[in-house]
DSSP file (Angstrom, degrees, kcal/mol; ACC not computed):
  #  RESIDUE AA STRUCTURE BP1 BP2  ACC     N-H-->O    O-->H-N    N-H-->O    O-->H-N    TCO  KAPPA ALPHA  PHI   PSI    X-CA   Y-CA   Z-CA
    1    1 A M     >        0   0    0      0, 0.0     4,-2.2     0, 0.0     5,-0.2   0.000 360.0 360.0 360.0 -42.1   13.1  -16.9  -21.8
    2    2 A L  H  >  +     0   0    0      1,-0.2     4,-2.8     2,-0.2     5,-0.2   0.897 360.0  51.8 -63.8 -39.7   13.9  -14.9  -18.7
    3    3 A M  H  > S+     0   0    0      2,-0.2     4,-2.8     1,-0.2     5,-0.2   0.902 108.4  51.6 -64.0 -40.0   15.8  -12.3  -20.8
    4    4 A D  H  > S+     0   0    0      2,-0.2     4,-1.4     1,-0.2    -1,-0.2   0.927 113.3  44.6 -61.2 -44.2   12.7  -12.0  -23.1
    5    5 A K  H  X S+     0   0    0     -4,-2.2     4,-0.6     2,-0.2    -2,-0.2   0.914 114.7  48.6 -66.1 -42.5   10.5  -11.4  -20.1
    6    6 A A  H >< S+     0   0    0     -4,-2.8     3,-0.8     1,-0.2    -2,-0.2   0.909 113.2  46.1 -65.7 -42.2   12.9   -9.0  -18.5
    7    7 A S  H 3< S+     0   0    0     -4,-2.8    -1,-0.2     1,-0.2    -2,-0.2   0.756 109.4  55.8 -74.7 -22.2   13.5   -6.9  -21.6
    8    8 A G  H 3< S+     0   0    0     -4,-1.4    -1,-0.2    -5,-0.2    -2,-0.2   0.565  92.0  95.4 -84.1  -8.3    9.7   -6.8  -22.4
    9    9 A G  S << S-     0   0    0     -3,-0.8    -3,-0.0    -4,-0.6    -4,-0.0  -0.129  85.9-113.1 -78.5 176.7    8.9   -5.3  -19.0
   10   10 A S        -     0   0    0      2,-0.1     3,-0.1     1,-0.0    -1,-0.1   0.566  44.0-118.9 -86.7  -9.7    8.5   -1.7  -18.1
   11   11 A G        +     0   0    0      1,-0.3     2,-0.2    -5,-0.2    -5,-0.0   0.479  68.8 138.0  83.1   1.3   11.6   -1.5  -15.9
   12   12 A M        -     0   0    0      1,-0.0     2,-0.5     2,-0.0    -1,-0.3  -0.573  48.9-141.9 -81.8 143.9    9.4   -0.6  -12.9
   13   13 A I        -     0   0    0     -2,-0.2     2,-0.6    -3,-0.1    -1,-0.0  -0.924  17.9-146.6-101.7 126.5   10.1   -2.2   -9.5
   14   14 A R        -     0   0    0     -2,-0.5     2,-0.5   125,-0.0    -2,-0.0  -0.843  16.6-177.0-102.2 122.3    6.8   -2.9   -7.7
   15   15 A D        -     0   0    0     -2,-0.6     2,-0.5     2,-0.0    -2,-0.0  -0.964   9.2-159.1-112.7 132.3    6.7   -2.7   -4.0
   16   16 A L        -     0   0    0     -2,-0.5     2,-0.5     2,-0.0    -2,-0.0  -0.940   4.5-161.9-112.6 134.2    3.5   -3.6   -2.2
   17   17 A Y        -     0   0    0     -2,-0.5     2,-0.5     2,-0.0    -2,-0.0  -0.959   1.2-160.7-118.9 129.9    2.8   -2.3    1.3
   18   18 A L        -     0   0    0     -2,-0.5     2,-0.5     2,-0.0    -2,-0.0  -0.921   1.8-162.5-108.4 132.0    0.2   -3.8    3.6
   19   19 A T        -     0   0    0     -2,-0.5     2,-0.5     2,-0.0    -2,-0.0  -0.971   7.7-166.3-114.2 124.0   -1.1   -1.8    6.5
   20   20 A I        -     0   0    0     -2,-0.5     2,-0.3     2,-0.0    -2,-0.0  -0.924   5.6-175.1-112.6 131.4   -2.8   -3.8    9.2
   21   21 A T        +     0   0    0     -2,-0.5     2,-0.3     2,-0.0    -2,-0.0  -0.905   4.2 175.4-122.9 154.4   -4.9   -2.2   11.9
   22   22 A A        -     0   0    0     -2,-0.3     2,-0.6     2,-0.0    12,-0.1  -0.976  29.6-128.2-156.4 142.0   -6.6   -3.7   14.9
   23   23 A A        +     0   0    0     -2,-0.3     2,-0.3     7,-0.0     3,-0.0  -0.849  40.5 168.5 -91.9 120.1   -8.6   -2.4   17.9
   24   24 A R        -     0   0    0     -2,-0.6     3,-0.1     1,-0.1    -2,-0.0  -0.885  44.6-114.9-131.2 161.7   -7.1   -3.8   21.1
   25   25 A R  S    S-     0   0    0     -2,-0.3     2,-0.3     1,-0.1    -1,-0.1   0.896  89.4 -10.0 -63.6 -43.4   -7.5   -3.1   24.8
   26   26 A D  S  > S-     0   0    0      1,-0.1     4,-2.2    -3,-0.0     5,-0.2  -0.889  76.6 -87.9-150.9 177.1   -4.0   -1.8   25.4
   27   27 A Y  H  > S+     0   0    0     -2,-0.3     4,-2.9     1,-0.2     5,-0.2   0.900 120.8  51.6 -59.8 -45.9   -0.5   -1.5   23.9
   28   28 A E  H  > S+     0   0    0      1,-0.2     4,-2.2     2,-0.2    -1,-0.2   0.895 110.1  49.2 -62.7 -40.7    0.8   -4.9   25.1
   29   29 A D  H  > S+     0   0    0      2,-0.2     4,-2.2     1,-0.2    -1,-0.2   0.919 114.0  46.3 -63.4 -43.9   -2.2   -6.7   23.6
   30   30 A A  H  X S+     0   0    0     -4,-2.2     4,-2.8     2,-0.2     5,-0.3   0.900 110.2  53.7 -65.1 -41.3   -1.7   -4.8   20.3
   31   31 A K  H  X S+     0   0    0     -4,-2.9     4,-2.0     1,-0.2    -2,-0.2   0.918 110.6  46.3 -60.1 -45.0    2.0   -5.5   20.3
   32   32 A G  H  X S+     0   0    0     -4,-2.2     4,-2.2     2,-0.2    -1,-0.2   0.905 112.7  50.6 -63.7 -41.9    1.4   -9.3   20.8
   33   33 A Y  H  X S+     0   0    0     -4,-2.2     4,-2.9     1,-0.2     5,-0.3   0.945 112.3  45.4 -61.3 -49.9   -1.3   -9.3   18.0
   34   34 A F  H  X S+     0   0    0     -4,-2.8     4,-2.5     1,-0.2    -1,-0.2   0.847 110.7  54.4 -66.5 -33.4    1.0   -7.5   15.5
   35   35 A S  H  X S+     0   0    0     -4,-2.0     4,-1.9    -5,-0.3    -1,-0.2   0.934 113.2  42.3 -63.1 -46.0    3.9   -9.7   16.4
   36   36 A R  H  X S+     0   0    0     -4,-2.2     4,-2.4     2,-0.2    -2,-0.2   0.938 117.1  45.9 -66.5 -48.0    1.9  -12.9   15.7
   37   37 A V  H  X S+     0   0    0     -4,-2.9     4,-2.9     1,-0.2     5,-0.2   0.893 111.5  53.1 -64.4 -39.7    0.2  -11.5   12.5
   38   38 A G  H  X S+     0   0    0     -4,-2.5     4,-2.3    -5,-0.3    -1,-0.2   0.906 110.2  47.3 -61.6 -41.9    3.5  -10.2   11.2
   39   39 A A  H  X S+     0   0    0     -4,-1.9     4,-2.1     2,-0.2    -2,-0.2   0.916 114.0  47.1 -66.1 -43.1    5.1  -13.6   11.6
   40   40 A E  H  X S+     0   0    0     -4,-2.4     4,-2.4     2,-0.2    -2,-0.2   0.923 113.1  48.7 -63.9 -44.5    2.2  -15.4    9.9
   41   41 A L  H  X S+     0   0    0     -4,-2.9     4,-2.7     1,-0.2     5,-0.2   0.908 110.3  51.1 -63.6 -42.6    2.2  -12.9    7.1
   42   42 A S  H  X S+     0   0    0     -4,-2.3     4,-2.1    -5,-0.2    -1,-0.2   0.907 110.9  49.1 -60.5 -42.0    5.9  -13.2    6.5
   43   43 A A  H  X S+     0   0    0     -4,-2.1     4,-1.5     2,-0.2    -2,-0.2   0.916 112.5  47.1 -65.5 -43.1    5.6  -17.0    6.4
   44   44 A H  H  X S+     0   0    0     -4,-2.4     4,-0.8     1,-0.2    -2,-0.2   0.922 114.1  46.8 -64.7 -44.0    2.7  -16.9    3.9
   45   45 A L  H ><>S+     0   0    0     -4,-2.7     5,-2.7     1,-0.2     3,-0.6   0.852 106.7  58.4 -67.8 -33.5    4.5  -14.4    1.7
   46   46 A A  H ><5S+     0   0    0     -4,-2.1     3,-1.4     1,-0.2    -1,-0.2   0.882 101.3  55.9 -62.7 -37.3    7.8  -16.4    1.8
   47   47 A R  H 3<5S+     0   0    0     -4,-1.5    -1,-0.2     1,-0.3    -2,-0.2   0.767 106.2  51.8 -65.6 -23.9    5.9  -19.4    0.4
   48   48 A L  T <<5S-     0   0    0     -4,-0.8    -1,-0.3    -3,-0.6    -2,-0.2   0.425 125.5-103.1 -89.9   0.2    4.9  -17.2   -2.5
   49   49 A G  T < 5S+     0   0    0     -3,-1.4     2,-0.2     1,-0.3    -3,-0.2   0.633  85.9 114.0  88.5  14.7    8.5  -16.2   -3.1
   50   50 A S      < -     0   0    0     -5,-2.7     2,-0.4    -6,-0.1    -1,-0.3  -0.699  55.6-137.6-111.2 165.9    8.2  -12.7   -1.5
   51   51 A R        -     0   0    0     -2,-0.2     2,-0.5    -3,-0.1    -8,-0.1  -0.945   9.4-150.1-125.4 152.3    9.8  -11.3    1.6
   52   52 A C        +     0   0    0     -2,-0.4     2,-0.3   -10,-0.1   -10,-0.0  -0.973  17.2 171.9-125.3 125.0    8.1   -9.1    4.2
   53   53 A T        -     0   0    0     -2,-0.5    -2,-0.0   -11,-0.0     0, 0.0  -0.964  32.1-122.0-130.1 151.0    9.9   -6.5    6.3
   54   54 A E        -     0   0    0     -2,-0.3     2,-0.2     1,-0.0    -2,-0.0  -0.816  27.4-138.6 -94.6 117.9    8.4   -4.0    8.7
   55   55 A P        -     0   0    0      0, 0.0     2,-0.1     0, 0.0    -1,-0.0  -0.477  12.4-137.9 -74.7 144.3    9.3   -0.4    7.8
   56   56 A D     >  -     0   0    0     -2,-0.2     4,-2.3     1,-0.1     5,-0.2  -0.305  38.9 -85.4 -87.4-177.5   10.2    2.0   10.5
   57   57 A A  H  > S+     0   0    0      1,-0.2     4,-2.0     2,-0.2     5,-0.2   0.885 129.9  49.5 -59.2 -41.4    8.9    5.6   10.6
   58   58 A L  H  > S+     0   0    0      1,-0.2     4,-2.2     2,-0.2    -1,-0.2   0.888 109.7  51.8 -67.1 -38.3   11.8    6.9    8.4
   59   59 A D  H  > S+     0   0    0      2,-0.2     4,-2.1     1,-0.2    -2,-0.2   0.907 108.8  51.3 -62.8 -41.0   11.1    4.1    5.8
   60   60 A R  H  X S+     0   0    0     -4,-2.3     4,-2.0     1,-0.2    -2,-0.2   0.903 110.6  47.9 -63.3 -40.9    7.4    5.1    5.7
   61   61 A L  H  X S+     0   0    0     -4,-2.0     4,-2.7     1,-0.2    -1,-0.2   0.873 108.9  54.8 -66.8 -36.1    8.3    8.7    5.1
   62   62 A R  H  X S+     0   0    0     -4,-2.2     4,-2.4     2,-0.2    -2,-0.2   0.897 107.2  51.1 -62.2 -41.0   10.8    7.6    2.4
   63   63 A I  H  X S+     0   0    0     -4,-2.1     4,-1.6     2,-0.2    -2,-0.2   0.938 112.6  44.5 -61.9 -48.3    7.9    5.7    0.7
   64   64 A L  H  X S+     0   0    0     -4,-2.0     4,-2.9     1,-0.2     5,-0.3   0.898 111.7  53.3 -64.9 -40.4    5.6    8.8    0.7
   65   65 A H  H  X S+     0   0    0     -4,-2.7     4,-2.2     1,-0.2    -1,-0.2   0.920 108.3  51.0 -59.3 -44.2    8.5   11.1   -0.4
   66   66 A G  H  < S+     0   0    0     -4,-2.4    -1,-0.2     2,-0.2     5,-0.2   0.839 113.9  44.3 -64.2 -33.5    9.1    8.8   -3.4
   67   67 A F  H >< S+     0   0    0     -4,-1.6     3,-0.8    -5,-0.2    -2,-0.2   0.949 120.1  37.5 -76.2 -49.3    5.4    8.8   -4.4
   68   68 A Y  H 3< S+     0   0    0     -4,-2.9    -2,-0.2     1,-0.3    -3,-0.2   0.728 124.4  41.1 -78.3 -20.9    4.7   12.5   -4.0
   69   69 A R  T >< S-     0   0    0     -4,-2.2     3,-2.6    -5,-0.3    -1,-0.3  -0.425  83.8-174.3-121.8  56.0    8.1   13.6   -5.3
   70   70 A H  T <  S+     0   0    0     -3,-0.8    -3,-0.1     1,-0.3    -4,-0.1  -0.255  72.5  25.1 -55.1 131.1    8.4   11.1   -8.2
   71   71 A G  T 3  S+     0   0    0     -5,-0.2    -1,-0.3     0, 0.0     3,-0.2   0.240 109.9  76.0  94.9 -12.5   11.9   11.4   -9.8
   72   72 A E    X   +     0   0    0     -3,-2.6     3,-2.0    -7,-0.2     4,-0.2   0.090  53.6 119.8-113.6  19.9   13.4   12.8   -6.6
   73   73 A E  G >  S+     0   0    0      1,-0.3     3,-1.3    -7,-0.2    -1,-0.1   0.852  72.0  56.0 -56.9 -37.4   13.6    9.5   -4.7
   74   74 A G  G 3  S+     0   0    0      1,-0.3    -1,-0.3    -3,-0.2    -2,-0.1   0.605  94.4  69.6 -71.2 -11.2   17.4    9.7   -4.4
   75   75 A D  G <   +     0   0    0     -3,-2.0     2,-0.4     2,-0.0    -1,-0.3   0.451  67.9 120.5 -86.2  -0.7   17.1   13.1   -2.7
   76   76 A F    <   +     0   0    0     -3,-1.3   -14,-0.0    -4,-0.2    18,-0.0  -0.515  17.8 138.5 -72.3 119.8   15.6   11.7    0.5
   77   77 A S        +     0   0    0     -2,-0.4     2,-0.3     2,-0.0    -1,-0.1  -0.185  22.2 167.4-153.5  49.9   17.8   12.5    3.5
   78   78 A L        -     0   0    0    -20,-0.1     2,-0.6     1,-0.0   -16,-0.1  -0.518  21.0-161.9 -76.0 131.0   15.5   13.5    6.3
   79   79 A D     >  -     0   0    0     -2,-0.3     4,-2.4     1,-0.2     5,-0.2  -0.924   2.8-167.3-111.6 103.3   16.9   13.8    9.8
   80   80 A L  H  > S+     0   0    0     -2,-0.6     4,-2.4     1,-0.2     5,-0.2   0.883  85.5  51.9 -61.2 -41.4   13.9   13.6   12.1
   81   81 A D  H  > S+     0   0    0      1,-0.2     4,-2.2     2,-0.2    -1,-0.2   0.921 111.6  47.1 -61.8 -43.6   15.8   14.7   15.2
   82   82 A D  H  > S+     0   0    0      1,-0.2     4,-2.0     2,-0.2    -1,-0.2   0.899 111.3  51.8 -64.0 -41.5   17.3   17.8   13.4
   83   83 A S  H  X>S+     0   0    0     -4,-2.4     5,-2.7     2,-0.2     4,-0.7   0.906 110.0  48.8 -62.2 -42.2   13.8   18.7   12.0
   84   84 A V  H ><5S+     0   0    0     -4,-2.4     3,-0.8     1,-0.2    -2,-0.2   0.922 110.3  50.9 -64.4 -44.0   12.3   18.5   15.5
   85   85 A Q  H 3<5S+     0   0    0     -4,-2.2    -1,-0.2     1,-0.3    -2,-0.2   0.867 113.5  45.2 -61.9 -36.5   15.1   20.7   17.0
   86   86 A K  H 3<5S-     0   0    0     -4,-2.0    -1,-0.3    -5,-0.2    -2,-0.2   0.546 113.8-117.8 -84.6  -7.1   14.6   23.3   14.2
   87   87 A G  T <<5 +     0   0    0     -3,-0.8     2,-0.2    -4,-0.7    -3,-0.2   0.712  64.7 145.9  78.0  19.8   10.8   23.2   14.6
   88   88 A H      < -     0   0    0     -5,-2.7     2,-0.4    -6,-0.2    -1,-0.3  -0.591  45.8-128.5 -88.8 152.5   10.3   21.9   11.0
   89   89 A S    >>  -     0   0    0     -2,-0.2     3,-0.9     1,-0.1     4,-0.7  -0.824   7.8-137.5 -99.3 139.3    7.5   19.5   10.1
   90   90 A F  H 3> S+     0   0    0     -2,-0.4     4,-1.9     1,-0.2     3,-0.5   0.763 101.8  71.6 -62.8 -23.1    8.3   16.4    8.1
   91   91 A K  H 3> S+     0   0    0      1,-0.2     4,-2.9     2,-0.2    -1,-0.2   0.875  91.9  54.8 -61.7 -38.0    5.2   17.2    6.1
   92   92 A D  H <4 S+     0   0    0     -3,-0.9    -1,-0.2     1,-0.2    -2,-0.2   0.815 110.7  46.3 -65.4 -29.1    7.0   20.1    4.4
   93   93 A Y  H  < S+     0   0    0     -4,-0.7    -1,-0.2    -3,-0.5    -2,-0.2   0.819 119.2  39.0 -81.0 -32.8    9.8   17.7    3.3
   94   94 A I  H  < S+     0   0    0     -4,-1.9    -2,-0.2     2,-0.1    -3,-0.2   0.880  96.5  87.7 -86.4 -42.5    7.5   15.0    2.1
   95   95 A C  S  < S-     0   0    0     -4,-2.9   -30,-0.0    -5,-0.2   -31,-0.0  -0.154  86.2 -99.9 -62.5 151.6    4.7   17.0    0.4
   96   96 A P        -     0   0    0      0, 0.0    -1,-0.1     0, 0.0   -27,-0.1  -0.292  28.5-116.0 -66.6 157.6    5.0   18.0   -3.2
   97   97 A D  S    S+     0   0    0      1,-0.2     2,-0.3    11,-0.0    -2,-0.1   0.860  95.6   8.3 -63.5 -35.3    6.1   21.6   -4.0
   98   98 A S        -     0   0    0      2,-0.0    11,-0.6     0, 0.0     2,-0.3  -0.991  59.9-174.3-146.8 154.3    2.7   22.3   -5.6
   99   99 A M  E     -A  108   0A   0     -2,-0.3     2,-0.5     9,-0.2     9,-0.2  -0.945   7.8-161.3-150.8 126.3   -0.6   20.7   -6.1
  100  100 A E  E     -A  107   0A   0      7,-2.6     7,-2.7    -2,-0.3     2,-0.5  -0.927  10.0-153.5-110.8 133.2   -3.6   21.9   -8.1
  101  101 A L  E     +A  106   0A   0     -2,-0.5     5,-0.2     5,-0.2    -2,-0.0  -0.904  16.6 171.9-109.1 132.0   -7.0   20.5   -7.5
  102  102 A S        -     0   0    0      3,-2.6     3,-0.1    -2,-0.5    -2,-0.0  -0.856  47.4-103.7-125.8 164.5   -9.8   20.4  -10.1
  103  103 A P  S    S+     0   0    0      0, 0.0     3,-0.1     0, 0.0    -1,-0.0   0.836 119.6  29.5 -59.0 -32.0  -13.2   18.7   -9.9
  104  104 A D  S    S+     0   0    0      1,-0.1     2,-0.3    10,-0.0    11,-0.0   0.572 128.9   1.1-106.3 -10.9  -12.1   15.7  -12.0
  105  105 A F        -     0   0    0     -3,-0.1    -3,-2.6     9,-0.1     2,-0.3  -0.953  58.3-127.1-161.0 173.4   -8.3   15.4  -11.3
  106  106 A F  E     -AB 101 113A   0      7,-2.4     7,-2.5    -2,-0.3     2,-0.5  -0.948  16.3-143.3-131.1 158.2   -5.4   16.8   -9.4
  107  107 A L  E     -AB 100 112A   0     -7,-2.7    -7,-2.6    -2,-0.3     2,-0.6  -0.980  12.5-175.9-126.2 120.2   -2.0   17.9  -10.7
  108  108 A I  E >  S-AB  99 111A   0      3,-2.8     3,-2.3    -2,-0.5     2,-0.5  -0.947  71.5 -49.8-116.1 108.9    1.2   17.3   -8.8
  109  109 A G  T 3  S-     0   0    0    -11,-0.6    -9,-0.1    -2,-0.6   -40,-0.0  -0.537 122.8 -25.1  64.0-118.7    4.1   19.0  -10.6
  110  110 A D  T 3  S+     0   0    0     -2,-0.5     2,-0.5    -3,-0.1    -1,-0.3   0.200 119.4  98.3-108.7  14.6    3.6   17.7  -14.2
  111  111 A R  E <   -B  108   0A   0     -3,-2.3    -3,-2.8     2,-0.0     2,-0.3  -0.881  61.1-146.7-108.8 133.2    1.8   14.5  -13.3
  112  112 A Y  E     +B  107   0A   0     -2,-0.5     2,-0.3    -5,-0.2    -5,-0.2  -0.683  21.1 177.1 -93.3 148.6   -2.0   14.2  -13.4
  113  113 A G  E     -B  106   0A   0     -7,-2.5    -7,-2.4    -2,-0.3     2,-0.3  -0.952  15.4-159.9-145.4 165.9   -3.9   12.0  -10.9
  114  114 A R        -     0   0    0     -2,-0.3     2,-0.5    -9,-0.2    -9,-0.1  -0.988  12.7-141.6-149.0 138.8   -7.4   11.0  -10.0
  115  115 A A        -     0   0    0     -2,-0.3     2,-0.4   -11,-0.0    -2,-0.0  -0.887  19.9-171.2-102.4 129.8   -8.9    9.6   -6.9
  116  116 A L        -     0   0    0     -2,-0.5     2,-0.4     2,-0.0    -2,-0.0  -0.940   5.6-166.2-120.5 143.6  -11.6    7.0   -7.3
  117  117 A Y        -     0   0    0     -2,-0.4     2,-0.8     0, 0.0    -2,-0.0  -0.982  11.4-150.5-132.1 120.2  -13.8    5.5   -4.6
  118  118 A L        +     0   0    0     -2,-0.4     3,-0.2     1,-0.2    -2,-0.0  -0.813  27.7 162.3 -90.3 112.9  -15.9    2.4   -5.1
  119  119 A K        +     0   0    0     -2,-0.8     2,-0.7     1,-0.3    -1,-0.2   0.878  63.5  36.9 -99.5 -49.0  -18.8    2.9   -2.8
  120  120 A D  S    S+     0   0    0      0, 0.0     2,-0.3     0, 0.0    -1,-0.3  -0.892  77.5 136.2-112.5 104.4  -21.5    0.5   -4.0
  121  121 A Y        -     0   0    0     -2,-0.7     4,-0.1    -3,-0.2    -3,-0.0  -0.882  56.8 -68.4-139.9 172.2  -20.1   -2.8   -5.2
  122  122 A A        -     0   0    0     -2,-0.3    -1,-0.2     2,-0.2     0, 0.0  -0.008  50.7-103.5 -59.0 166.2  -20.9   -6.5   -4.9
  123  123 A S  S    S+     0   0    0      1,-0.0     2,-0.3     2,-0.0    -1,-0.1   0.570 106.5  32.1 -71.9  -7.1  -20.4   -8.3   -1.7
  124  124 A Y        -     0   0    0      2,-0.0     2,-0.4     0, 0.0    -2,-0.2  -0.985  69.3-147.0-144.6 156.1  -17.2   -9.8   -3.1
  125  125 A I        -     0   0    0     -2,-0.3     2,-0.1    -4,-0.1     5,-0.0  -0.991  25.0-122.5-124.0 129.5  -14.5   -8.8   -5.5
  126  126 A K    >>  -     0   0    0     -2,-0.4     3,-1.2     1,-0.1     4,-0.9  -0.394  21.0-123.2 -68.8 147.9  -12.8  -11.3   -7.7
  127  127 A D  H 3> S+     0   0    0      1,-0.3     4,-2.2     2,-0.2     5,-0.1   0.769 108.3  66.0 -65.8 -24.9   -9.0  -11.4   -7.3
  128  128 A D  H 3> S+     0   0    0      1,-0.2     4,-2.3     2,-0.2    -1,-0.3   0.782  93.5  61.7 -69.0 -23.5   -8.4  -10.6  -11.0
  129  129 A F  H <> S+     0   0    0     -3,-1.2     4,-1.9     2,-0.2    -1,-0.2   0.945 109.0  40.4 -62.1 -48.7  -10.0   -7.2  -10.4
  130  130 A L  H  X S+     0   0    0     -4,-0.9     4,-2.8     1,-0.2    -2,-0.2   0.874 112.4  56.5 -67.7 -36.9   -7.2   -6.3   -8.0
  131  131 A A  H  X S+     0   0    0     -4,-2.2     4,-1.2     1,-0.2    -2,-0.2   0.901 107.0  49.3 -61.7 -40.6   -4.6   -8.0  -10.2
  132  132 A E  H  < S+     0   0    0     -4,-2.3     4,-0.4     2,-0.2    -1,-0.2   0.918 111.9  48.1 -64.5 -43.0   -5.6   -5.8  -13.1
  133  133 A L  H >< S+     0   0    0     -4,-1.9     3,-1.4     1,-0.2    -2,-0.2   0.927 112.6  48.2 -63.1 -43.5   -5.3   -2.7  -11.0
  134  134 A C  H 3< S+     0   0    0     -4,-2.8    -1,-0.2     1,-0.3    -2,-0.2   0.719 102.6  65.8 -69.6 -19.6   -1.9   -3.7   -9.7
  135  135 A G  T 3< S+     0   0    0     -4,-1.2     2,-0.3    -5,-0.2    -1,-0.3   0.554  71.0 114.0 -79.3  -7.7   -0.9   -4.4  -13.3
  136  136 A I    <   -     0   0    0     -3,-1.4     2,-1.7    -4,-0.4     4,-0.1  -0.503  68.4-138.2 -65.5 125.1   -1.1   -0.8  -14.2
  137  137 A E  S    S+     0   0    0     -2,-0.3    -1,-0.1     2,-0.1    -2,-0.1  -0.351  71.7  87.0 -88.9  58.3    2.5    0.3  -14.9
  138  138 A R  S    S-     0   0    0     -2,-1.7     2,-0.1  -126,-0.0    -2,-0.0  -0.965  94.7 -80.7-143.8 155.1    2.3    3.6  -13.2
  139  139 A P        -     0   0    0      0, 0.0     2,-0.4     0, 0.0    -2,-0.1  -0.432  61.4-179.7 -57.9 132.2    2.9    4.7   -9.6
  140  140 A L        -     0   0    0     -2,-0.1     2,-0.6    -6,-0.1   -73,-0.0  -0.998  30.9-155.5-144.4 133.8   -0.3    3.8   -7.8
  141  141 A L        +     0   0    0     -2,-0.4     2,-0.5     2,-0.0     0, 0.0  -0.964  22.8 179.4-105.7 120.6   -1.8    4.0   -4.3
  142  142 A L        -     0   0    0     -2,-0.6     2,-0.5     2,-0.0    -2,-0.1  -0.985   7.8-168.7-125.5 122.7   -4.5    1.4   -3.9
  143  143 A S        +     0   0    0     -2,-0.5     2,-0.5     2,-0.0    -2,-0.0  -0.949   5.9 179.4-115.3 126.4   -6.3    1.1   -0.6
  144  144 A V        -     0   0    0     -2,-0.5     2,-0.6     2,-0.0    -2,-0.0  -0.986  15.9-152.3-127.2 121.2   -8.5   -1.8    0.1
  145  145 A D        -     0   0    0     -2,-0.5     2,-0.5     2,-0.0    -2,-0.0  -0.836  16.2-165.2 -92.3 122.9  -10.4   -2.2    3.4
  146  146 A I        -     0   0    0     -2,-0.6    -2,-0.0     2,-0.0     0, 0.0  -0.934   9.2-161.0-114.2 126.9  -10.9   -5.8    4.2
  147  147 A I        -     0   0    0     -2,-0.5    -2,-0.0     0, 0.0     0, 0.0  -0.930  26.9-123.3-105.4 118.0  -13.4   -7.0    6.9
  148  148 A P        -     0   0    0      0, 0.0     3,-0.0     0, 0.0    -2,-0.0  -0.298  20.7-146.7 -63.0 142.8  -12.7  -10.5    8.0
  149  149 A V        -     0   0    0      2,-0.0     5,-0.1     1,-0.0     0, 0.0  -0.920  25.1-105.4-110.1 134.2  -15.6  -12.9    7.6
  150  150 A P     >  -     0   0    0      0, 0.0     4,-2.3     0, 0.0     3,-0.3  -0.265  31.4-117.9 -56.9 145.3  -16.1  -15.8   10.1
  151  151 A T  H  > S+     0   0    0      1,-0.2     4,-2.6     2,-0.2     5,-0.2   0.880 111.8  52.1 -56.0 -45.2  -15.1  -19.2    8.7
  152  152 A D  H  > S+     0   0    0      1,-0.2     4,-2.1     2,-0.2    -1,-0.2   0.886 111.1  47.8 -62.7 -37.7  -18.6  -20.7    9.0
  153  153 A E  H  > S+     0   0    0     -3,-0.3     4,-2.3     2,-0.2    -1,-0.2   0.899 111.6  50.3 -67.7 -40.6  -20.1  -17.8    7.2
  154  154 A A  H  X S+     0   0    0     -4,-2.3     4,-2.6     2,-0.2    -2,-0.2   0.892 110.1  50.4 -64.4 -40.5  -17.5  -17.9    4.4
  155  155 A V  H  X S+     0   0    0     -4,-2.6     4,-2.6     2,-0.2     5,-0.2   0.930 110.7  49.0 -63.9 -45.4  -18.1  -21.7    3.9
  156  156 A R  H  X S+     0   0    0     -4,-2.1     4,-2.3     1,-0.2    -2,-0.2   0.920 112.4  48.5 -59.5 -43.7  -21.9  -21.1    3.7
  157  157 A E  H  X S+     0   0    0     -4,-2.3     4,-2.0     2,-0.2    -2,-0.2   0.919 112.1  48.8 -62.7 -44.4  -21.3  -18.4    1.1
  158  158 A G  H  X S+     0   0    0     -4,-2.6     4,-2.1     1,-0.2    -2,-0.2   0.904 111.8  48.8 -62.7 -42.5  -19.0  -20.5   -0.9
  159  159 A E  H  X S+     0   0    0     -4,-2.6     4,-2.1     1,-0.2    -1,-0.2   0.889 110.2  50.9 -65.6 -39.4  -21.4  -23.5   -0.9
  160  160 A S  H  X S+     0   0    0     -4,-2.3     4,-0.9    -5,-0.2    -1,-0.2   0.877 112.1  47.3 -67.7 -35.7  -24.3  -21.3   -2.0
  161  161 A R  H  < S+     0   0    0     -4,-2.0    -1,-0.2     2,-0.2    -2,-0.2   0.869 111.2  51.7 -70.5 -36.4  -22.3  -19.9   -4.9
  162  162 A R  H  < S+     0   0    0     -4,-2.1    -2,-0.2     1,-0.2    -1,-0.2   0.883 112.3  44.7 -68.1 -38.6  -21.1  -23.3   -5.9
  163  163 A S  H  <        0   0    0     -4,-2.1    -1,-0.2     1,-0.2    -2,-0.2   0.648 360.0 360.0 -81.5 -14.3  -24.6  -24.7   -6.0
  164  164 A A     <        0   0    0     -4,-0.9    -1,-0.2    -5,-0.2    -2,-0.2   0.475 360.0 360.0 -79.8 360.0  -26.1  -21.7   -7.8
């Protein structure tokens, strides 16, 4: 059964990256917050069979290089210290060689892309909507801004939906 599933797949490896931001008074407060949230997130993801690691600056640049220079992932060998000494910007190394912009799409090399922005949508999004987007078997950048809702408000909302 596993072989059937493996052979029927697209051969793509899916990596999901979460970026968490928070407004805090100072560096130490933010450091403590991210340490706690990172540990909680790692524990939750471990229960789902995933693992969570925090990428450093070079890892983040490697991710962007792989997306914008699809097919050249193995060519990544950026030395930040050397770039700084030479006065080079990491942006020149990461960015695609060319990019064409049109009103309806953009072209990076021989790949077409399109940016979509959902501005007016319902007060909630079902999880299958995100699952369908994540199921697209193409390189994809998906950004979702989540605003936490207080527990009492979420319970009231859930109860009102259940009784409706």
